[in-house]
Each structure stands twice: as C-alpha cells, then as structure tokens.
N, C-alpha and C positions, 0 to 999 in steps of 0.2 A: 705805129701802123697796124691796122686791123685788116684781116683777110679771112674770108670764109669761102670754102668750096667743098664739093662732094667728090669722093674718089671715083664715082661712076662717071663723072663729067671730064675726067682727065684722060687724055689719049695714051694708049699703050704704045711704046716705041720698041720694036723688035731690036734685040741686041745681037750683033754679029758674032760675038765670042760665045762658044758653047752651042747647045741645042735646046730649042724651046724656051728661050729666055726672053722675057719682056720687062720693060721698066716704065713706070709712071712717075713723072717728076711732080710730086705733090706740093712741095715748096722749093722753088728754084733759088739759087744764090741771089738772084735779083729781087726775089720777093721776101727774103728773110735776112736779117742783119748778121746772123752768126752761123747758121747751119742750113744745109739743104736736106729735105726729107724726100725719100724715094720709096716706092713700093716695087719690089722685084717679084716676079713670078717665074717659076721654072716648071714647065709642064711635066706630067708623069712621063718617065722615060728620058727626061732631059738632064742637062748638066751645065754647070758653069766651070770652065777650066781653071786649073791652078794659076793664080796670078797674084801680083802685089799691087798695092796702092800706096801713094806717098802720104795719104792722110788716114787717120784712124776711122773705124766704122763702129757705130753702135747699132745693133740690130735687135728687132723683136719679131719672133716668128708668129704669124697670124694663123696659118693653116698648113697642113701637109707634113711630110717627114722627108728628111734628107740626111745623107751621110755627108758630114761637114768635115773638111780638113782645115786645120789652122796650125801652121808650123808643122811639127812632128806628130801632132795629136789628131786622131780621127774619132768622131762620135756621132750618134744619132741626135738630130735636133728636131723638135716638133712644137706644135702649138703651145704658146706660153713661154717658150724659152727665150732668154736674153743672152746675146753674144757681144763680146767686145773683141774687136780685131785691131791690134796695134798697127800703126803705120809701118809699112815695109815688110810685114809678115805675110808669107804666102798662104793663100786660102783657096778652097774649091768647094763645090756643092754637087751632089748627085742625088736626084730624087729617089725616094723609096716608096713603093706601093703605087696605087692608082690615082692618088690625089695630087693636084698641083701644090707645090711648095711655094708659099707666099710669105714675104717678110718685109717689114719696114726697115729702112736703112738710113740712118742719119750720119752725115759727114760734116766736118767743119767747112766753113766758107773759105776755101783756100785752093790753090792750084792742086789738082789731083792727077798725078802721072800714073797710068796703069800699064803694067808690064805683064803680058801673058807668058807664062813659063812652060805650059804644055797644053795640048788640045786634046 
C-alpha cells in the first residue's frame, strides 16, 4: 500500500491530559500495517503529565526543548534527539524556553492503554 500526505494537511487534535498538548495522527493504525506515526506538540509553558502506555514509544525530537522524565531519569531533550520509552515505563514532558516542543512518536499497532499517574 502506498500513501502520501503532508503534515500541514493533517488536523491537530487537542489532548485533554496536560497543558498545551496537540497531536496529529500522521499514519493511523488503519493506514499502516505495523505502526502508527504521530506528531505531538507541547506549547511553550505546557506539559504532558506523568503517565504510562502499554506499548513502547520510539520518538524523534523535531524542535524545541523539554525536561523529559522516563522512569527515574530526568534529562533535557532537544532537536535531533531520539528516545525509546519501553512499554509500561512512566514518562512526562515539560517544555523549556519559548519554543514549542515537537516530536514524532511511533507506536506499534496494538491496543494502547494509557494511565495518567499525576497531573
């Protein structure tokens, strides 16, 4: 199957968890046989709360900076960074600076149960 689209043509869906979080479903599970590809944005001053997912995440940071928590580790992530978040490991994001934090997030095509641990 072949598919071509531009990120500018994909609608941003506001996310209820956190503050200033949006998501574009670039490749939905219905469009791709093995993975879904999403683009998350977190506005300056925004955050995504500590949560777990039942599937792993592969992420590539496009722009901005954020304080990222994965398990017991905290670090600054910025453009060009690659992150692997194993299934079931708690993680959170808090933007740093005045730029929107934007990242691609790929997840396997499987049921994803999300549990918010703190707001």
